[in-house]
Every structure is written in structure tokens, then in C-alpha cells.
C-alpha positions in Angstrom: 0.0 0.2 -0.1 1.2 3.7 -0.8 2.7 5.5 2.2 0.2 8.3 1.3 -2.9 5.9 1.7 -1.6 4.9 5.4 -1.4 8.8 6.4 -5.0 9.3 4.8 -6.2 6.1 6.7 -4.8 7.4 10.0 -6.2 10.8 9.4 -9.6 9.7 9.0 -9.1 7.4 12.4 -7.6 10.6 14.2 -11.0 12.4 13.3 -13.5 9.7 14.5 -11.5 8.8 17.6 -11.6 12.4 18.7 -14.9 13.5 17.5 -16.9 11.8 20.1 -18.0 14.3 22.8 -16.3 13.6 26.0 -14.6 15.6 28.9 -11.9 16.8 26.6 -14.2 18.0 23.8 -16.4 19.8 26.5 -13.4 21.3 28.0 -12.1 22.6 24.6 -15.8 24.1 23.5 -16.0 25.8 27.1 -12.8 27.3 26.6 -13.3 28.2 22.6 -16.5 30.1 24.0 -15.1 31.9 27.0 -11.3 32.8 26.0 -11.5 32.2 22.2 -10.0 30.1 19.3 -6.5 29.8 20.5 -7.5 28.3 23.9 -9.8 25.8 22.4 -6.9 24.8 20.2 -4.1 24.4 23.4 -6.8 22.2 25.2 -7.0 19.8 22.2 -3.3 19.7 21.5 -2.8 18.5 25.1 -5.4 15.4 24.1 -3.5 15.1 20.8 -0.6 14.1 22.7 -2.1 11.4 24.6 -3.9 10.1 21.3 -0.8 9.7 19.5 0.8 7.9 22.2 -1.8 5.6 22.6 -1.8 5.2 18.3 1.6 4.6 18.7 1.4 1.5 21.5 -1.4 0.3 19.7 -0.5 0.1 16.0 3.2 -1.4 17.1 1.5 -3.8 19.8 -1.1 -4.9 17.0 1.5 -5.3 14.1 4.0 -7.3 16.8 0.9 -9.4 17.8 -0.5 -10.2 14.1 3.1 -11.0 13.1 3.0 -13.9 15.5 -0.5 -15.2 15.0 -1.6 -14.1 11.3 -3.2 -17.7 11.2 -6.2 -15.4 13.7 -6.4 -12.4 11.7 -10.0 -13.2 10.9 -10.6 -13.5 14.9 -9.0 -10.0 15.6 -11.0 -8.4 12.8 -14.5 -10.1 14.3 -13.5 -9.1 17.7 -12.4 -5.4 16.8 -15.6 -5.0 14.8 -17.6 -5.9 17.7 -15.6 -3.4 19.9 -16.2 -0.8 17.3 -20.0 -1.4 17.1 -20.2 -1.4 20.9 -18.2 1.8 21.4 -20.3 3.7 18.7 -23.4 2.7 20.4 -22.1 3.6 23.9 -20.9 7.3 22.3 -24.5 7.4 20.5 -26.1 6.8 24.2 -24.0 9.4 25.4 -25.2 12.8 26.4 -22.8 15.4 27.3 -23.7 18.8 29.2 -21.9 22.0 28.3 -22.5 23.3 31.7 -20.5 21.7 34.6 -17.2 20.1 34.6 -15.2 23.2 34.6 -14.2 24.9 37.6 -14.5 28.5 35.6 -10.8 29.2 36.4 -8.2 29.9 33.8 -5.0 28.0 34.1 -3.2 29.4 31.2 -2.4 27.4 27.6 0.0 25.2 29.2 -2.2 24.4 32.3 -5.3 23.6 30.2 -3.5 21.5 27.6 -1.9 19.6 30.8 -5.3 19.0 32.2 -6.6 17.8 29.0 -3.9 15.4 28.3 -4.0 13.8 31.7 -7.7 13.3 31.0 -6.9 11.8 27.8 -4.2 9.7 28.7 -6.3 8.3 31.8 -9.1 7.2 29.6 -8.7 3.3 29.0 -11.6 3.4 26.2 -8.8 5.4 24.3 -6.5 2.7 23.8 -9.1 0.1 23.4 -10.9 2.1 20.6 -7.3 2.3 18.9 -6.7 -1.4 19.3 -10.1 -2.1 17.9 -9.8 0.1 14.7 -6.2 -1.0 14.1 -6.9 -4.4 14.4 -10.1 -4.4 12.4 -8.1 -2.7 9.4 -6.7 -6.2 8.5 -4.9 -6.0 5.2 -5.0 -2.3 5.4 -2.9 -1.7 8.3 1.0 -1.5 7.9 2.5 -5.0 7.5 4.7 -6.6 10.7 8.1 -4.7 10.3 7.0 -1.9 8.4 8.0 0.8 11.0 7.5 3.5 8.2 4.4 2.5 7.3 3.4 2.5 10.8 4.9 6.1 11.6 3.0 7.3 8.8 -0.1 6.0 9.8 0.4 7.6 13.5 1.6 10.7 11.8 -1.9 10.7 10.0 -3.9 10.2 13.3 -2.1 13.4 15.0 -2.8 15.4 12.0 -6.4 14.0 11.8 -6.9 14.9 15.6 -5.0 18.5 15.3 -7.7 19.1 12.4 -10.5 18.0 14.3 -9.5 20.6 17.1 -8.9 23.3 14.9 -12.3 22.9 13.2 -14.2 22.8 16.3 -12.5 25.5 18.1 -13.1 27.6 14.8 -16.4 26.7 14.7 -17.4 27.0 18.3 -15.7 30.6 18.3 -17.8 31.6 15.1 -21.1 30.1 16.5 -20.8 30.1 20.1 -24.4 31.5 20.5 -25.8 28.2 18.8 -23.9 25.8 20.9 -25.9 23.9 23.5 -26.4 20.4 24.5 -28.3 19.4 21.5 -25.4 20.3 19.2 -23.4 18.3 21.5 -25.7 15.0 21.0 -25.9 15.5 17.4 -22.2 15.2 17.2 -22.1 12.3 19.3 -24.7 10.4 17.1 -22.3 11.3 14.0 -19.4 10.1 15.8 -21.3 7.1 16.9 -22.9 6.4 13.8 -19.6 6.6 11.9 -18.1 4.0 14.6 -20.6 1.5 14.1 -20.6 1.9 10.2 -16.9 0.9 10.3 -17.5 -2.0 12.8 -20.4 -2.9 10.4 -18.1 -2.9 7.1 -15.5 -4.9 9.0 -18.1 -7.6 9.2 -19.3 -7.4 5.6 -15.5 -7.3 4.3 -15.3 -10.8 6.6 -18.5 -12.2 4.8 -17.3 -11.3 1.3 -14.1 -13.0 2.3 -15.9 -16.2 3.2 -18.0 -16.3 0.1 -14.9 -15.4 -2.3 
């Protein structure tokens, strides 16, 4: 697979793993509304660091494991597809609130980025989501030993996550008067639907492989 394709796949993964509205998204939105675009982006960048570390651990962990158990790739994809569907359903049914969870204090860019990093790095669902996605990619994942391909995919994840934070901070700053809990619900419905679709596509691919 061309290196550009690894970057693009990673970019898409970075967006869909960042988009679900959890504590970090709420925090970034709150700060973008209150303090402007740059503050929202700085909060997001703290989460990007955590997500990148988890993506590195997941893709190299999955690649190493599948290098030894290539005969179990189908099983890995089955489990990964199921986890993605479950994560998507959970996100769909999550109802975040814009008010609350923020102490109203300004901690500076570095302080808020650090707080976002700690929230993201202590969320076990993040690493499980990355393992499920990378495990479910099958032949679209870099082969065992393809370190350049793996790093390019991780770079794509980081780029996708950064793009999300820049975009959401810009939109919130521009349309902050329209942001409410209903808007957050819609964002989670979209993110959850994408994850459930991704999980379903993995099963569809497996079905076609069986019929081929």
C-alpha cells in the first residue's frame, strides 16, 4: 500500500477517535466560547499528545502480535468490529453537558493543555478504541516490520486529531451563541454512527472473504 494511503487512513482514524464528545471536547468547547479560538486549540493539543502515544502503542502492539499469530487475523477483525460497534453505540447514547465539569478558572494555555492530556491519557477507552480500529483494518494496516508505514499512519492520526481541534475551535468561536447540549448530542450521534458503520463494514468484508 502507498505511504500516502497510510497517512489518509490514519487521518480518518484521528478524526473519528477525537470527534466523540467527552470531557476533553466539552473542556475545549467551554474554553473556546469563553477565551477564544487559541485556547480551545491548546486544550485539544494536550489530548493530541495522549492520543498519539496511544496510537503508537496500539499500532505497534497490534503489528507485533499479528506478526506471530497471522492465522488469527480473522478473529482479531471479528473482535475489533464488535468493539467498534459497541463503542459507537455507547457514544450514540452518551449525552454530554456543556455546563458543568469546568471550575471556571483560567489556568493558562499550558495548564489547560496538561489537564486535557491527563484526562485523555487516563481514559482506558481510548487505547481500546485504537486497538479495535487498528486490529480491524486487516490488510489495510502496515505489515509487521513496516515501521515507516506504521509511523506514517500514526502521523496521520495526529494530523486528523489536530484538524478536528482546529476546526471545532474555529466553529465554536464563530457560532458560540448556537452551541448547546442538543448540538453536542448531534455530534455524538454522528461520531457513534461512523464507528458503528466502520464496525459493520469489517463484518461485511469478512462475509465477502468467506464467499470468495
